[in-house]
C-alpha positions as CSV (number, residue, x, y, z in Angstrom):
1,M,0.0,0.1,0.0
2,G,1.6,3.2,-1.1
3,L,2.0,6.3,1.1
4,T,-0.7,8.1,-1.2
5,N,-3.3,5.3,-1.1
6,F,-2.8,5.2,3.1
7,R,-3.4,8.9,3.2
8,H,-6.3,8.7,1.0
9,K,-7.6,5.8,3.0
10,T,-7.0,7.7,6.1
11,K,-9.0,10.6,4.8
12,L,-11.8,8.7,3.8
13,F,-12.0,6.9,7.1
14,R,-12.2,10.3,9.2
15,M,-14.9,11.5,6.5
16,S,-17.0,8.6,7.0
17,V,-16.6,8.7,11.0
18,A,-17.7,12.5,10.6
19,G,-20.8,11.5,8.6
20,C,-22.0,9.1,10.9
21,V,-21.4,11.3,13.9
22,I,-23.7,14.0,11.9
23,L,-26.3,11.7,11.1
24,I,-26.6,10.3,14.6
25,L,-27.1,13.5,15.6
26,L,-29.4,14.6,13.4
27,N,-31.5,11.3,13.8
28,A,-31.7,11.9,17.7
29,I,-32.7,15.5,17.3
30,S,-35.6,14.7,14.5
31,S,-36.8,11.6,16.6
32,V,-37.2,14.0,19.7
33,K,-38.3,17.4,18.4
34,F,-39.9,16.4,15.1
35,K,-41.2,13.0,16.0
36,D,-45.1,13.5,14.8
37,A,-43.9,16.3,11.8
38,T,-44.2,15.3,8.2
39,L,-42.1,16.8,5.1
40,S,-43.8,17.5,1.8
41,L,-42.2,16.2,-1.2
42,A,-43.6,16.4,-4.7
43,G,-46.9,16.7,-3.1
44,M,-46.6,13.7,-0.8
45,E,-46.1,13.5,2.8
46,L,-43.1,12.0,4.3
47,P,-43.1,11.2,7.9
48,I,-40.1,12.1,9.7
49,A,-40.2,8.7,11.4
50,S,-39.4,7.3,7.9
51,L,-36.6,9.6,7.2
52,N,-34.8,8.4,10.1
53,G,-35.0,5.1,9.2
54,C,-33.5,6.1,6.0
55,I,-30.7,8.0,8.0
56,Q,-30.2,4.8,10.1
57,V,-29.4,2.7,6.8
58,V,-27.2,5.4,5.7
59,I,-25.3,5.1,9.0
60,S,-25.1,1.3,8.8
61,L,-24.0,1.8,5.3
62,L,-20.9,3.9,6.3
63,C,-19.9,1.5,9.1
64,I,-19.7,-1.2,6.5
65,I,-17.5,1.5,4.5
66,L,-15.3,2.0,7.5
67,V,-14.8,-1.7,8.0
68,L,-13.6,-2.3,4.3
69,I,-11.3,0.8,4.7
70,D,-9.6,-0.5,7.8
71,Q,-10.7,-3.9,9.3
72,K,-9.6,-3.2,13.0
73,K,-10.1,0.6,13.4
74,G,-13.6,0.5,11.5
75,L,-14.9,-2.4,13.8
76,I,-14.1,-0.4,16.8
77,A,-15.6,2.7,15.2
78,S,-18.8,0.8,14.0
79,C,-19.4,-0.7,17.0
80,I,-19.2,2.9,18.9
81,I,-21.4,4.3,16.3
82,L,-24.1,1.6,16.0
83,G,-24.0,1.3,19.8
84,A,-24.5,4.8,20.2
85,S,-27.4,4.6,17.8
86,V,-28.9,1.7,19.4
87,T,-28.7,3.4,22.6
88,G,-30.2,6.8,21.1
89,A,-33.1,4.7,19.9
90,V,-33.9,3.5,23.2
91,R,-33.6,6.7,24.9
92,T,-36.4,8.2,22.6
93,I,-38.7,5.3,23.3
94,F,-38.6,5.9,26.9
95,A,-38.7,9.6,26.0
96,T,-41.5,9.6,23.9
97,K,-43.2,6.3,25.4
98,S,-43.5,5.4,21.6
99,L,-42.1,2.6,19.4
100,M,-41.4,4.7,16.6
101,T,-37.6,4.1,16.7
102,A,-37.8,0.4,17.7
103,P,-37.2,-0.7,14.2
104,G,-34.3,1.4,13.5
105,A,-32.6,0.1,16.7
106,F,-33.6,-3.5,15.7
107,N,-31.8,-2.7,12.2
108,A,-29.0,-1.2,13.9
109,V,-28.4,-4.3,16.2
110,I,-28.7,-6.6,12.8
111,F,-26.2,-4.5,10.9
112,M,-23.6,-4.9,14.0
113,I,-23.9,-8.4,14.0
114,S,-23.5,-8.3,10.2
115,I,-20.7,-6.2,10.5
116,L,-18.8,-8.2,12.9
117,L,-19.0,-11.2,10.5
118,I,-17.8,-9.0,7.5
119,S,-14.9,-7.7,9.7
120,K,-13.9,-11.4,10.6
121,Q,-13.7,-12.7,7.5
122,I,-11.7,-9.4,6.1
123,K,-9.5,-10.1,8.8
124,Y,-9.0,-13.7,7.8
125,S,-8.6,-12.8,4.1
126,Y,-6.3,-10.1,4.8
127,K,-3.9,-12.3,6.7
128,M,-3.9,-14.9,4.0
129,A,-2.9,-12.1,1.8
130,V,0.0,-10.7,3.7
131,T,1.1,-14.1,5.3
132,D,3.9,-16.2,3.5
133,N,2.4,-19.7,3.5
134,V,5.7,-21.4,3.9
135,T,7.3,-19.6,7.0
136,G,4.1,-18.0,8.8
137,L,6.1,-14.3,8.6
138,L,4.4,-11.6,6.9
139,N,5.2,-11.3,3.0
140,R,6.0,-8.5,1.0
141,Y,2.9,-6.9,1.1
142,G,3.0,-7.1,4.7
143,F,6.4,-5.5,4.4
144,D,5.0,-2.6,2.3
145,R,2.0,-1.9,4.3
146,D,4.1,-1.8,7.8
147,I,6.7,0.5,6.3
148,H,4.5,3.0,4.7
149,K,2.4,3.1,8.1
150,K,5.7,3.6,10.0
151,I,6.5,6.5,7.8
152,W,3.0,8.4,8.0
153,F,3.1,8.2,11.7
154,N,6.9,9.3,12.1
155,E,8.4,6.2,13.6
156,R,12.1,5.8,13.1
157,G,14.3,3.0,12.6
158,R,15.9,0.8,9.8
159,V,15.5,-1.8,7.2
160,V,17.4,-5.0,7.2
161,F,17.5,-7.2,3.9
162,I,18.8,-10.8,4.1
163,H,19.8,-12.8,1.3
164,L,20.5,-16.4,1.4
165,D,23.3,-17.7,-0.6
166,G,23.0,-21.5,-1.2
167,F,19.3,-21.9,-1.4
168,L,18.8,-22.5,-5.0
169,P,20.9,-25.6,-5.0
170,V,19.0,-27.3,-2.0
171,N,15.7,-26.4,-3.6
172,A,17.1,-27.9,-6.9
173,N,18.8,-30.7,-5.7
174,L,16.8,-32.0,-2.8
175,G,13.4,-30.7,-4.2
176,R,11.0,-27.8,-3.3
177,R,9.6,-29.3,-0.2
178,Y,12.9,-29.6,1.4
179,G,13.7,-26.2,0.2
180,D,10.2,-24.7,1.8
181,E,11.6,-26.9,5.2
182,L,14.8,-25.0,4.9
183,L,13.0,-21.5,4.5
184,E,11.0,-22.3,7.6
185,I,14.0,-23.0,9.8
186,V,15.7,-19.7,8.6
187,A,12.3,-18.1,9.6
188,K,12.4,-19.7,13.1
189,R,16.3,-18.4,13.5
190,L,15.5,-15.3,12.4
191,R,12.4,-14.7,14.9
192,S,14.5,-16.1,17.5
193,A,17.3,-13.5,17.0
194,I,14.7,-10.7,17.1
195,E,13.8,-11.7,20.6
196,G,10.4,-10.0,20.3
197,K,11.9,-6.4,19.4
198,A,10.9,-6.2,15.9
199,E,9.2,-7.9,13.0
200,A,10.4,-10.2,10.4
201,Y,9.2,-10.7,7.0
202,K,9.6,-13.2,4.0
203,I,10.2,-10.9,0.8
204,E,10.4,-13.4,-2.1
205,G,12.6,-16.5,-3.0
206,A,15.4,-16.6,-0.7
207,E,15.0,-13.1,0.8
208,Y,13.9,-11.9,4.2
209,A,13.3,-8.5,6.0
210,V,13.2,-6.9,9.2
211,I,12.0,-3.6,10.3
212,L,14.1,-2.6,13.4
213,P,12.8,0.3,15.8
214,E,15.3,2.9,16.5
215,D,16.5,2.2,19.9
216,V,17.4,-1.4,18.7
217,D,21.2,-2.1,18.4
218,W,21.3,-3.1,14.6
219,K,24.5,-4.2,14.6
220,E,24.4,-6.5,17.1
221,F,21.1,-7.7,15.7
222,V,22.7,-8.2,12.2
223,E,26.0,-10.3,13.3
224,K,23.8,-12.3,15.7
225,A,21.1,-13.1,12.8
226,L,23.8,-13.9,10.0
227,A,25.5,-16.0,12.5
228,S,22.4,-17.9,13.5
229,I,21.2,-18.2,9.8
230,E,24.7,-19.9,8.7
231,Q,24.8,-22.5,11.1
232,T,24.5,-26.0,9.7
233,I,20.9,-27.1,8.8
234,T,20.2,-30.7,8.7
235,L,17.5,-31.8,6.3
236,N,16.6,-35.6,6.2
237,K,15.2,-36.8,2.8
238,D,13.9,-40.6,2.7
239,G,15.5,-41.0,6.3
240,V,19.2,-39.8,4.8
241,P,20.2,-36.7,6.9
242,S,21.5,-33.9,4.2
243,N,23.8,-31.0,5.6
244,C,23.1,-27.7,3.9
245,Y,25.3,-24.6,4.5
246,L,24.1,-21.2,3.6
247,S,25.7,-18.0,3.4
248,A,23.9,-14.8,4.6
249,F,24.3,-11.3,3.6
250,A,22.5,-8.3,4.9
251,G,21.8,-4.4,3.6
252,I,20.8,-1.9,6.1
253,A,19.1,1.4,5.3
254,D,17.6,3.8,7.8
255,F,14.8,5.8,8.1
256,I,15.8,8.1,10.7
257,D,15.4,11.2,8.3
258,N,11.8,11.6,7.9
259,S,12.1,13.2,4.3
260,T,12.8,9.6,3.3
261,D,10.3,7.8,1.6
262,A,9.0,4.3,1.8
263,D,9.9,3.0,-1.5
264,T,13.2,4.9,-1.6
265,I,14.2,3.3,1.8
266,T,13.5,-0.3,0.4
267,K,15.7,0.0,-2.5
268,R,18.6,1.4,-0.6
269,A,18.3,-1.7,1.7
270,D,18.4,-3.8,-1.3
271,I,20.9,-2.2,-2.9
272,A,23.2,-2.4,0.2
273,M,22.2,-6.1,0.5
274,N,23.6,-6.7,-3.4
275,Y,26.6,-4.6,-2.4
276,A,27.3,-7.1,0.7
277,M,27.0,-10.0,-1.9
278,K,29.0,-8.9,-4.5
279,S,32.1,-7.6,-1.9
280,G,33.6,-11.1,-1.5
281,T,34.5,-9.8,2.1
282,D,31.6,-8.0,3.9
283,K,28.9,-9.8,5.4
284,Y,26.6,-6.9,5.7
285,C,26.6,-3.3,4.2
286,V,24.9,-0.1,5.3
287,F,23.5,2.1,2.9
288,N,26.0,5.0,1.8
289,A,26.8,7.8,-0.4
290,E,28.4,5.6,-3.1
291,M,25.4,3.5,-3.3
292,K,23.2,6.4,-3.5
293,E,24.8,7.3,-6.5
294,H,24.1,3.9,-7.7
295,L,20.5,4.2,-6.7
296,E,20.2,7.7,-8.5
297,R,21.2,6.0,-11.8
298,Q,18.9,3.0,-11.2
299,L,15.9,5.4,-10.9
300,Y,17.1,7.7,-13.6
301,V,17.2,4.2,-16.0
302,E,13.6,3.3,-14.6
303,R,12.4,6.6,-15.6
304,L,13.9,6.4,-19.2
305,V,12.3,2.7,-19.5
306,K,9.2,3.9,-18.6
307,D,9.6,6.7,-20.9
308,S,10.7,4.6,-23.9
309,L,7.5,2.3,-23.3
310,R,5.1,5.1,-23.1
311,N,6.6,7.3,-26.0
312,G,7.9,4.6,-28.5
313,W,11.6,5.0,-27.9
314,F,12.3,1.1,-28.0
315,Y,12.7,-0.3,-31.2
316,L,14.1,-3.9,-32.4
317,V,17.1,-5.4,-34.0
318,Y,17.3,-8.9,-35.6
319,Q,20.5,-11.2,-35.5
320,P,20.3,-14.0,-37.8
321,Q,21.2,-17.3,-37.0
322,Y,22.3,-20.3,-39.6
323,T,22.8,-23.7,-39.8
324,I,26.5,-24.7,-39.3
325,Y,27.4,-26.9,-42.2
326,D,25.5,-25.2,-45.1
327,K,24.7,-21.9,-43.8
328,R,21.0,-22.1,-44.5
329,L,19.1,-19.6,-42.3
330,R,17.3,-20.8,-39.5
331,G,15.9,-17.6,-38.2
332,F,16.7,-14.4,-36.1
333,E,17.0,-13.7,-32.2
334,T,15.0,-10.5,-31.4
335,L,17.1,-7.8,-29.5
336,I,15.6,-4.5,-27.9
337,R,17.5,-1.2,-28.2
338,M,16.6,2.3,-26.8
339,N,16.9,5.3,-28.9
340,A,15.7,8.4,-26.7
341,P,15.3,11.7,-28.7
342,D,18.3,13.6,-26.5
343,G,20.5,10.9,-28.1
344,V,21.0,9.0,-24.7
345,R,22.1,5.5,-25.0
346,I,21.3,3.0,-22.3
347,P,22.7,-0.7,-23.1
348,P,20.5,-3.4,-22.8
349,S,22.4,-5.2,-20.5
350,E,21.9,-2.2,-17.9
351,F,18.2,-1.3,-18.5
352,I,17.0,-4.8,-18.6
353,A,18.9,-5.5,-15.4
354,I,17.4,-2.6,-13.4
355,A,13.8,-3.7,-15.2
356,E,14.4,-7.4,-13.9
357,L,14.3,-5.7,-10.4
358,S,10.6,-4.6,-10.9
359,D,7.3,-5.4,-13.0
360,L,8.8,-3.1,-15.6
361,V,10.6,-6.4,-17.3
362,L,7.0,-7.3,-17.9
363,D,6.2,-4.4,-19.8
364,I,9.5,-5.0,-21.8
365,D,8.4,-8.4,-22.7
366,R,5.1,-7.6,-23.8
367,F,6.5,-4.7,-26.1
368,V,9.0,-6.9,-27.5
369,I,6.5,-10.0,-28.0
370,R,3.9,-7.8,-29.7
371,R,6.5,-5.7,-31.9
372,A,8.1,-9.0,-33.2
373,M,4.9,-10.6,-34.0
374,E,3.9,-7.9,-35.9
375,E,7.0,-6.9,-37.6
376,F,7.6,-10.7,-38.8
377,R,4.5,-12.0,-39.3
378,E,4.5,-11.4,-43.2
379,I,8.2,-12.5,-43.1
380,C,7.4,-15.8,-41.8
381,Y,4.2,-16.3,-44.3
382,S,6.2,-15.2,-47.5
383,S,9.0,-17.8,-46.3
384,G,6.8,-20.9,-46.2
385,N,6.5,-20.6,-42.2
386,T,10.1,-21.6,-42.3
387,V,12.0,-18.9,-40.6
388,T,12.1,-18.7,-36.7
389,V,11.9,-15.5,-34.5
390,A,13.3,-16.0,-30.9
391,V,12.2,-13.5,-28.5
392,N,13.9,-13.6,-24.7
393,I,11.4,-14.0,-21.8
394,S,12.5,-13.0,-18.5
395,A,12.4,-15.5,-15.8
396,R,9.9,-13.8,-13.9
397,D,7.4,-13.5,-16.4
398,I,7.8,-17.1,-17.5
399,A,7.0,-18.2,-13.9
400,R,4.0,-16.4,-13.7
401,A,0.5,-18.4,-14.0
402,G,-1.3,-17.6,-17.0
403,F,1.9,-16.6,-18.9
404,A,0.8,-19.1,-21.9
405,E,-2.6,-18.1,-22.1
406,M,-1.7,-14.3,-22.6
407,L,0.7,-15.6,-25.1
408,L,-1.4,-17.7,-27.1
409,N,-4.0,-15.1,-27.0
410,L,-1.5,-12.4,-28.3
411,I,-0.6,-14.9,-31.2
412,G,-4.4,-14.8,-32.1
413,E,-4.6,-11.3,-31.9
414,T,-1.7,-10.8,-34.3
415,K,-2.3,-13.6,-36.3
416,F,1.3,-14.8,-36.1
417,P,2.2,-18.6,-36.9
418,P,3.1,-20.1,-33.7
419,E,5.6,-22.8,-35.4
420,C,7.8,-19.7,-36.0
421,L,7.8,-18.7,-32.7
422,E,10.3,-19.3,-30.4
423,I,10.5,-18.5,-26.4
424,E,13.9,-17.9,-25.1
425,I,14.5,-18.5,-21.1
426,T,17.4,-19.0,-18.9
427,E,18.0,-21.9,-16.6
428,Y,17.2,-19.7,-13.7
429,S,13.7,-19.7,-14.7
430,F,13.0,-23.3,-13.5
431,V,14.0,-22.6,-9.9
432,E,11.7,-19.9,-8.8
433,E,8.2,-21.2,-9.2
434,G,9.5,-23.7,-11.4
435,N,6.2,-25.8,-11.4
436,H,4.5,-22.5,-13.3
437,T,7.1,-22.4,-15.6
438,I,7.1,-26.1,-16.7
439,E,3.6,-25.9,-17.1
440,N,3.6,-22.8,-19.2
441,I,6.2,-24.6,-21.3
442,K,4.5,-27.6,-21.8
443,K,1.3,-25.8,-22.8
444,L,3.2,-23.6,-25.5
445,R,4.9,-26.5,-26.9
446,D,1.5,-28.1,-27.1
447,N,0.6,-25.3,-29.3
448,Q,3.9,-25.5,-31.6
449,I,5.8,-23.1,-30.0
450,M,9.5,-23.8,-29.5
451,I,11.6,-23.3,-26.2
452,A,15.0,-22.5,-26.1
453,L,17.4,-22.5,-23.1
454,D,19.9,-20.0,-22.5
455,D,22.6,-19.8,-20.2
456,F,22.6,-23.8,-20.0
457,G,25.0,-25.6,-17.5
458,T,25.1,-22.6,-15.2
459,G,24.5,-24.8,-12.1
460,Y,21.1,-23.7,-11.2
461,T,19.5,-27.1,-12.0
462,A,20.5,-30.7,-11.3
463,L,21.4,-32.8,-13.8
464,E,18.5,-35.4,-13.3
465,Q,16.1,-32.0,-13.9
466,L,18.1,-30.8,-17.0
467,M,17.5,-34.2,-18.6
468,K,13.7,-33.2,-18.2
469,L,13.6,-29.8,-19.4
470,P,11.0,-29.5,-22.2
471,V,13.1,-27.4,-24.6
472,N,13.9,-27.7,-28.4
473,L,17.2,-25.7,-28.2
474,V,20.0,-25.1,-26.2
475,K,22.3,-22.1,-26.4
476,I,25.9,-21.8,-25.6
477,D,26.9,-18.5,-24.3
478,K,29.1,-16.2,-25.7
479,S,31.8,-16.6,-23.1
480,L,32.4,-20.2,-23.8
481,I,32.8,-19.2,-27.4
482,D,35.4,-16.6,-27.1
483,N,38.0,-18.9,-25.4
484,L,36.9,-22.0,-27.3
485,V,40.3,-22.7,-29.3
486,R,42.8,-21.5,-26.8
487,N,43.1,-24.6,-24.7
488,E,41.8,-28.0,-24.6
489,M,39.7,-27.6,-21.6
490,N,37.5,-25.0,-23.1
491,I,37.0,-27.3,-26.2
492,D,36.2,-30.5,-23.7
493,F,33.6,-28.3,-21.7
494,V,31.8,-27.1,-24.8
495,K,31.9,-30.6,-26.4
496,S,30.3,-31.8,-23.0
497,V,27.5,-28.9,-23.2
498,I,26.7,-30.1,-27.0
499,Y,26.5,-33.6,-25.9
500,M,24.1,-33.0,-22.9
501,G,21.8,-30.7,-25.3
502,H,21.3,-33.6,-27.9
503,L,21.0,-36.2,-24.9
504,M,17.9,-33.7,-23.8
505,D,16.7,-34.3,-27.4
506,A,17.3,-30.7,-28.3
507,E,19.4,-29.0,-31.0
508,V,22.5,-26.8,-30.2
509,I,23.2,-23.3,-31.0
510,A,26.6,-21.6,-30.3
511,E,26.2,-17.6,-29.6
512,G,28.9,-14.9,-30.4
513,V,30.8,-16.8,-32.8
514,E,33.4,-14.2,-34.6
515,Y,36.1,-16.1,-36.3
516,E,36.5,-19.0,-38.8
517,N,38.8,-21.0,-36.6
518,Q,35.6,-21.2,-34.0
519,I,33.2,-22.4,-36.8
520,E,35.4,-25.3,-37.7
521,C,36.0,-26.2,-34.1
522,L,32.2,-26.4,-33.6
523,K,31.3,-28.3,-36.7
524,E,33.8,-31.0,-35.2
525,L,32.4,-31.2,-32.0
526,G,28.8,-31.3,-33.4
527,C,26.9,-28.0,-33.0
528,D,24.0,-27.5,-35.0
529,F,23.8,-23.5,-35.5
530,V,25.8,-20.6,-35.4
531,Q,24.9,-16.9,-34.1
532,G,27.3,-14.4,-34.3
533,F,29.3,-11.4,-36.2
534,I,31.0,-13.8,-38.3
535,W,27.7,-14.6,-40.6
536,G,25.7,-11.4,-39.2
537,K,25.3,-8.8,-36.9
538,P,22.2,-7.5,-35.4
539,M,20.1,-5.6,-38.0
540,E,17.1,-3.6,-38.4
541,Y,13.8,-5.0,-39.6
542,D,13.9,-3.9,-43.2
543,E,17.3,-5.3,-43.6
544,A,16.3,-8.7,-41.9
545,R,13.6,-8.7,-44.3
546,E,15.7,-8.2,-47.3
547,L,18.0,-10.8,-46.3
548,S,15.2,-13.4,-45.4
549,D,13.5,-12.8,-49.0
550,E,16.8,-13.1,-50.7
551,I,17.9,-16.2,-48.8
552,Y,14.5,-17.7,-49.2
553,D,14.4,-17.0,-52.9
554,S,17.8,-18.5,-53.3
555,Q,16.9,-21.4,-51.7
556,F,13.2,-22.3,-52.9
557,H,13.3,-20.8,-56.5
């Protein structure tokens, strides 16, 4: 919940309470002073008693709104308001010796019972929404809610972000159930380190957060928490004990300065945590001036990405892929570029990495998918649907439930031939929410869409799982190709990757090929396809279309 939204809800809550108070007073006055009076409306007489009933219903409705705005405070306020309304009605009965207000009192009691039931259900639903179902800690939504509230009420303290290094192999090798057990154990150790002085949160993946009050010794807490987390964790799989060793890193950002907003504090803690992970020496880092420059750069690039999506500053280029033995065009990999009007050039490696820290990467994915389909649809048709268009998809996107349905709907909307589309993902995609990833991939493959695996063999996934990955193509990264012919060990490693790809019943393509001796070596190792400057640099759409038409004409006419 953002600070603006919180302020809006607070204002609406106060207005609703004020409205209830005014209506109760109006109802009480009219019941005593004007009990037998009538109002003339459009030639018809309306007894004041009937108007009082309407007022009572409005009061009850406002009480329901109060509970919907803030379950806890709204319930208290509603009980007070409806209690006062019932009390006023009962007093009126004794004062006037008339049961005129009895129906209103009865309605207020019924509404009070209804509000209690609604409040109970809202409380349960909200608890489920802000609670991590594995660890029992509050989740990212609970963290956002609490940090915004603390800023709003001028509370001061520090945010600590904690990252677990070593969790992914456990999750991949032992299975998700044991990964969940490990996360639960870490949560218990974190609670123990807090000693009831702060609140802990499970953010996402292998990350936790703690909000420390200003009077807590943050350094003592961080050192104690990290030491506790890094103690050996023993998991029993099928009766066999397995020792797990985690490394924990922390980033700390304070909100002592009341001018700092919640989103900035969160980003600062996240940046400090990443600094600690990359330092190689420090287990924790406190956000400082150097990191501030990094954050400012990140915010600048974020704004530029948003502006580029809004104003059409992004465009696509396409790098050709060829069969290695006869140099026949296989297709193109889609690459995104930025062309801001002021001449600013941000490399894709930077703006995509920053976009992956938020849902901006999903917007980039949507742009690339749609634009590639719209531009290449005619090329695919003219080639007899033999040209492949590869589109990179983020791990965050492919792991989302419903991704496959979204993509299939977009294919239907653009009338793009599905057999020409290849979705390129990284091995890391199978770690976070791997079940959704595999479900999406199976559904896409069932609809003739190909899947390419980038960063193959980076170590995120166990060998047994690699063999079961439902992919069509394995990509060898440029970093492996650069040193291919320099020593025998590199050749043996690439040979193993190609062999593994073929064992998975997938074809293999080498990226970043720039020299003829690399081509010859890859031929001998059994590689299927080549992509690189030696046979084609990334090109804009018109050039890609000319190349496709030229090669298609020479091959088939």
